[in-house]
C-alpha positions in Angstrom: 106.6 41.5 -88.6 107.2 38.4 -86.5 105.0 39.7 -83.7 102.0 40.3 -85.9 102.2 37.4 -88.4 105.3 35.2 -87.9 104.7 34.0 -84.4 101.2 32.8 -85.1 102.3 31.2 -88.4 105.1 29.4 -86.5 102.5 28.2 -84.0 100.1 26.9 -86.6 102.7 25.2 -88.8 104.7 23.8 -85.9 101.6 22.5 -84.0 100.2 20.9 -87.1 103.5 19.2 -88.0 104.0 18.0 -84.4 100.5 16.6 -84.2 101.1 14.6 -87.4 104.5 13.4 -86.4 103.5 12.5 -82.9 100.1 11.0 -83.7 101.3 7.4 -82.8 102.8 8.7 -79.6 99.5 10.5 -78.8 97.6 7.3 -79.3 100.0 5.2 -77.2 100.0 7.7 -74.3 96.1 7.8 -74.4 96.1 4.0 -74.3 98.6 3.9 -71.4 96.6 6.4 -69.4 93.4 4.3 -70.0 95.2 1.1 -68.8 97.0 2.6 -65.8 94.6 5.2 -64.6 91.3 4.6 -66.3 88.8 7.2 -67.3 88.9 10.1 -67.9 91.9 10.3 -70.2 92.3 14.1 -69.8 92.8 16.4 -66.9 91.1 19.7 -67.5 91.4 22.9 -65.4 90.6 26.6 -66.0 93.8 28.6 -66.4 94.7 32.2 -67.1 95.4 32.9 -70.8 96.2 36.0 -72.8 95.2 39.1 -70.8 94.2 37.0 -67.9 91.2 35.5 -69.7 90.2 32.1 -68.6 90.5 29.0 -70.9 90.4 25.3 -70.2 93.8 23.7 -70.2 94.0 20.1 -71.4 96.6 17.5 -70.3 96.8 13.7 -70.2 95.9 12.6 -66.7 98.9 11.6 -64.6 97.3 11.2 -61.2 94.5 9.1 -59.7 91.4 11.1 -58.9 90.6 12.2 -55.4 91.4 14.7 -52.7 94.5 12.9 -51.4 97.9 14.7 -51.6 99.7 14.6 -54.9 102.3 12.2 -53.6 99.7 9.7 -52.8 97.9 10.0 -56.2 101.0 9.7 -58.3 102.1 6.3 -59.5 105.3 5.3 -61.4 103.5 5.7 -64.7 102.3 9.2 -63.8 105.8 10.3 -62.6 107.3 9.0 -65.9 104.6 10.7 -68.0 105.2 14.0 -66.2 109.0 13.7 -66.5 108.7 13.2 -70.3 106.4 16.1 -70.8 104.1 13.9 -72.9 101.2 14.7 -70.6 101.2 18.2 -72.3 100.6 16.8 -75.8 96.9 17.7 -76.0 97.9 21.4 -75.7 99.1 21.2 -79.3 95.4 21.3 -80.2 95.1 24.5 -78.1 98.0 26.0 -80.0 96.1 25.4 -83.2 93.0 27.0 -81.8 94.9 30.1 -80.8 94.4 29.7 -77.0 98.1 29.0 -76.6 101.4 29.5 -78.4 104.3 27.1 -78.9 106.5 29.4 -76.8 105.3 31.6 -74.0 104.8 31.8 -70.2 103.2 28.6 -68.9 99.5 29.0 -68.1 98.9 29.1 -64.4 95.7 28.8 -62.3 93.2 31.7 -62.2 93.6 31.9 -58.4 97.1 33.2 -58.9 96.0 36.4 -60.8 95.5 38.6 -57.7 98.8 37.4 -56.2 101.0 38.8 -59.0 103.0 41.9 -58.6 102.8 44.4 -61.4 106.1 43.0 -62.9 104.9 39.4 -62.7 101.5 40.3 -64.3 103.4 41.2 -67.5 103.4 37.5 -68.3 99.7 37.9 -69.2 100.7 40.1 -72.2 101.6 37.0 -74.2 99.6 33.9 -75.1 100.6 31.1 -72.7 103.1 28.6 -74.1 103.5 24.9 -74.5 107.1 25.7 -73.4 108.8 28.9 -72.5 111.5 30.5 -70.4 110.5 28.7 -67.2 110.6 25.3 -68.9 113.9 26.1 -70.6 115.4 27.0 -67.3 114.4 23.7 -65.6 110.6 23.5 -65.2 109.5 23.0 -61.6 113.0 22.8 -60.3 113.1 26.6 -60.8 111.8 28.6 -57.7 108.6 30.5 -58.3 110.1 34.0 -58.1 112.9 33.2 -60.5 110.4 31.5 -62.9 108.0 34.4 -62.9 110.7 36.9 -63.5 112.0 34.9 -66.5 108.5 34.9 -67.9 107.9 38.6 -67.2 111.2 39.5 -68.9 110.2 37.4 -71.9 106.7 39.0 -72.1 108.2 42.5 -71.8 110.6 42.1 -74.7 109.5 42.3 -78.3 108.9 38.8 -79.8 111.9 37.5 -81.7 112.1 34.4 -83.8 115.6 33.7 -82.7 114.6 33.9 -79.0 111.7 31.5 -79.5 113.8 29.0 -81.4 116.4 29.1 -78.7 113.8 28.5 -76.0 112.3 25.6 -78.0 115.7 24.0 -78.3 116.5 24.4 -74.6 113.1 23.2 -73.5 113.4 20.1 -75.7 116.7 19.3 -74.0 115.1 19.7 -70.5 112.2 17.4 -71.5 114.4 14.8 -73.1 116.5 14.6 -70.0 113.3 14.4 -67.8 114.5 17.3 -65.7 112.4 19.4 -63.4 109.2 17.5 -63.4 109.0 18.1 -59.6 110.2 20.8 -57.3 113.0 19.7 -54.9 111.5 17.7 -52.1 108.0 17.8 -53.6 105.8 15.4 -55.5 104.9 18.2 -58.0 105.1 21.9 -57.6 103.9 23.8 -54.4 101.3 26.5 -55.0 102.6 29.9 -55.7 102.7 32.3 -52.7 104.1 35.8 -53.1 107.0 36.8 -50.9 106.1 39.4 -48.3 107.5 42.8 -48.9 110.6 43.5 -46.9 110.4 46.3 -44.3 113.2 48.8 -44.5 115.3 49.1 -41.5 115.5 52.5 -39.8 117.7 53.9 -37.1 
């Protein structure tokens, strides 16, 4: 029952309530982005959604435009915005539209699709989430292989309200503490690269 009706109902009610409650924060973040980084306010990028279908992800912009490395385009404001998770607020609109869910695997670039193993590709069986197992475990501080396994395990299991509420709570704790906005030693998160298969030793 939760899989067919409850999860979508939770998404719509939760996203609507959060948009109403956070409307002043939404406006303040938009104003801050305008002052600190200028136009455009939003960063848009094609991402893989449910079943691997492309959709356009929306985020408040946290970097200066250009082709320079991320570390050079990030200012203090951008770092603070990413640490708070408030740059992801526009995705609440995408939850309402049905492109995303409150809880699910985080949407990743389309270029990663051919890199997934069969196990990792299970993450595409669920709508991408505003938060999810990877966020709850520590966001970008979690290595790629561990993060993708957590999301694959979540997608392979039947949806449960209790599991989603636990992940929402844990993710909120991570965001409030500003944890995991960057990978260790990195400005953001390095691109995903699958690990080469290990050759078995013989002899």
